[in-house]
C-alpha atoms as one frame of an Amber mdcrd trajectory, in Angstrom:
protein
   9.722 -34.305 -23.582   9.409 -34.477 -19.915   9.190 -31.424 -17.598  12.214
 -30.983 -15.597  11.787 -27.698 -13.830   9.067 -26.302 -12.024   8.342 -22.636
 -11.699   6.991 -21.236  -8.565   4.676 -17.997 -10.097   4.569 -14.809  -7.926
   1.424 -14.452  -5.831   1.080 -11.322  -7.524   2.489  -7.861  -7.150   2.350
  -4.383  -4.958  -0.959  -2.808  -5.701  -3.218  -5.992  -7.267  -6.513  -6.268
  -5.609  -6.845  -9.763  -4.542 -10.611  -9.902  -4.071 -13.509  -8.063  -5.128
 -16.482  -7.941  -2.905 -19.765  -6.385  -2.957 -18.741  -4.251  -0.007 -15.410
  -3.191  -1.114 -14.768   0.544  -1.235 -12.192   2.606  -3.332 -11.924   5.976
  -4.070  -9.782   8.296  -6.845  -8.022  11.275  -4.880  -5.399  13.673  -6.522
  -1.529  13.251  -6.084  -0.460  16.927  -4.600   2.954  15.885  -4.167   6.087
  16.381  -6.559   6.925  12.929  -6.612   5.044   9.738  -7.797   2.811   7.756
  -5.275   3.736   3.775  -5.800   1.631   1.071  -5.981   0.690  -1.109  -3.022
   1.997   1.907  -0.716  -0.213   3.654   2.086  -1.362   7.373   1.675  -2.956
   9.905   3.878  -5.629  12.442   3.115  -3.446  15.502   2.429  -5.745  17.965
   4.621  -3.779  21.206   3.736  -4.433  20.557   0.000  -7.866  19.467   0.351
  -9.839  16.628   1.159  -9.612  14.987  -2.397  -5.740  15.110  -2.224  -3.198
  12.343  -0.804   0.245  11.888  -0.170   2.480   9.549   1.800   2.290  10.001
   5.391   4.542  12.292   7.007   3.306  12.536  10.928   1.770  10.114  13.059
  -1.318  12.517  13.502  -2.082  11.908   9.366  -5.054  10.337   8.768  -4.949
   7.032   6.915  -6.839   7.026   3.209  -5.833   3.297   2.253  -3.576   1.425
   0.366  -2.690   2.686  -3.364  -3.816  -0.016  -5.947  -3.852  -0.745  -9.538
  -6.877   0.249 -11.550  -4.768  -0.390 -14.716  -4.814   3.223 -15.277  -1.241
   3.721 -15.326   0.927   3.562 -18.793   3.660   0.585 -18.569   6.329   3.097
 -18.583   4.937   4.429 -14.899   4.198   1.109 -13.340   7.849   0.907 -11.429
   7.495   4.766 -10.602   3.578   5.113  -9.685   0.779   7.830 -10.102   2.771
  11.420 -10.922   1.982  14.694  -9.522  -1.402  15.909 -10.156  -2.540  12.693
 -11.594  -5.597  10.398  -9.823  -4.794   8.159  -7.452  -6.769   4.823  -6.863
  -7.079   4.017  -3.050  -8.487   0.883  -1.773 -10.131   1.868   1.423 -11.843
  -1.224   2.349 -11.165  -4.641   0.712  -7.660  -6.624   0.136  -4.680  -5.783
  -1.640  -1.169  -6.451  -1.723   0.604  -3.841   0.178   4.535  -3.035   0.231
   6.263  -4.657   3.256   9.489  -3.453   4.992   9.745  -6.571   6.976   8.329
 -10.368   7.314   4.384 -10.356   8.471   2.387 -13.184   9.551  -1.519 -13.628
   9.463  -3.197 -11.247  12.220   0.487  -9.399  13.213  -0.674  -5.755  13.894
  -0.494  -3.431  10.844   1.967  -0.395  10.925   2.389   2.633   8.460   5.906
   4.169   7.931   5.968   7.846   8.017   9.323   8.635   8.369  12.326   7.240
   5.854  14.727   4.795   7.577  17.425   3.282   5.196  15.600   1.053   2.951
  12.204   1.506   5.161  10.314   4.234   2.984   7.055   6.399   3.848   4.213
   4.703   2.976   5.496   1.383   3.507   3.386  -1.187   5.896   5.032  -3.173
   8.488   4.399  -5.393  11.857   6.303  -3.662  14.346   6.187   0.003  15.958
   9.543   1.624  15.087   9.850   4.186  18.003   7.780   7.319  16.569   8.684
   6.308  12.444   5.230   4.880  12.104   1.878   4.105  13.187  -0.691   1.480
  14.012  -3.693   1.184  11.769  -6.412  -0.409  13.548  -8.756  -0.937  10.657
  -6.332  -3.432   8.902  -4.953  -6.994   9.256  -2.540  -9.132   7.362  -4.528
 -12.053   5.457  -1.653 -13.884   4.574   2.005 -14.504   5.820   4.422 -12.355
   3.734   8.257 -12.234   2.997  10.249  -8.875   2.758  12.148 -10.787   0.067
   8.996 -10.956  -1.885   8.127  -7.128  -1.216   4.493  -7.477  -0.785   1.714
  -9.153   1.175  -1.950  -9.315   1.349  -3.653  -6.783   3.570  -7.143  -6.572
   4.286  -8.140  -2.772   4.962 -11.258  -1.363   6.260 -11.458   2.208   6.779
 -14.128   4.922   6.989
C-alpha cells in the first residue's frame, strides 16, 4: 500500500541535549524551592541557600547557572513537572540543548532569561527581547537554530563559567 501521509517528527523536546562535545560542562545542583523546576528552563545559583542550590531566577542580579537538561533521572510521571524540591537538578553550563522559549527566536538573536512572571511568560523561560525589567540578557549564550513559540523550545548554545 502506498504511503499517503507524511509526518513531521519533532526536532526534540525541552531539556534535550542536542550535541555532546568534549568541552561540554554539566553540574548537578539541589532544587531548594518548594516547587519543581522544569526541563529546558534557565536556572540561577541560589546564593542564599548555598552555591550547590539552584532556583528559577527572581531578580536581575541573579547569577545564571545554565539550562536544566534531561539526564534521564526523572521518573516518567515527573517529566512534565520537572525536578522536585530537594532533588538533584542537572544543569548544562556549556553545550547545546533545547530551551523553553516565550517568543519566536532566530539564529544569533540575543538571549534573555525571564525572572518575573508575565501571563504565559514564566520565570526561567528564554527569549530574544528585553522586557522592561522582567528579564536580563545572558551574554554567554546564543540561539543555534530558529525556534517558534508554537513548538515551545529552540536550540540554545550556552557557555557559562
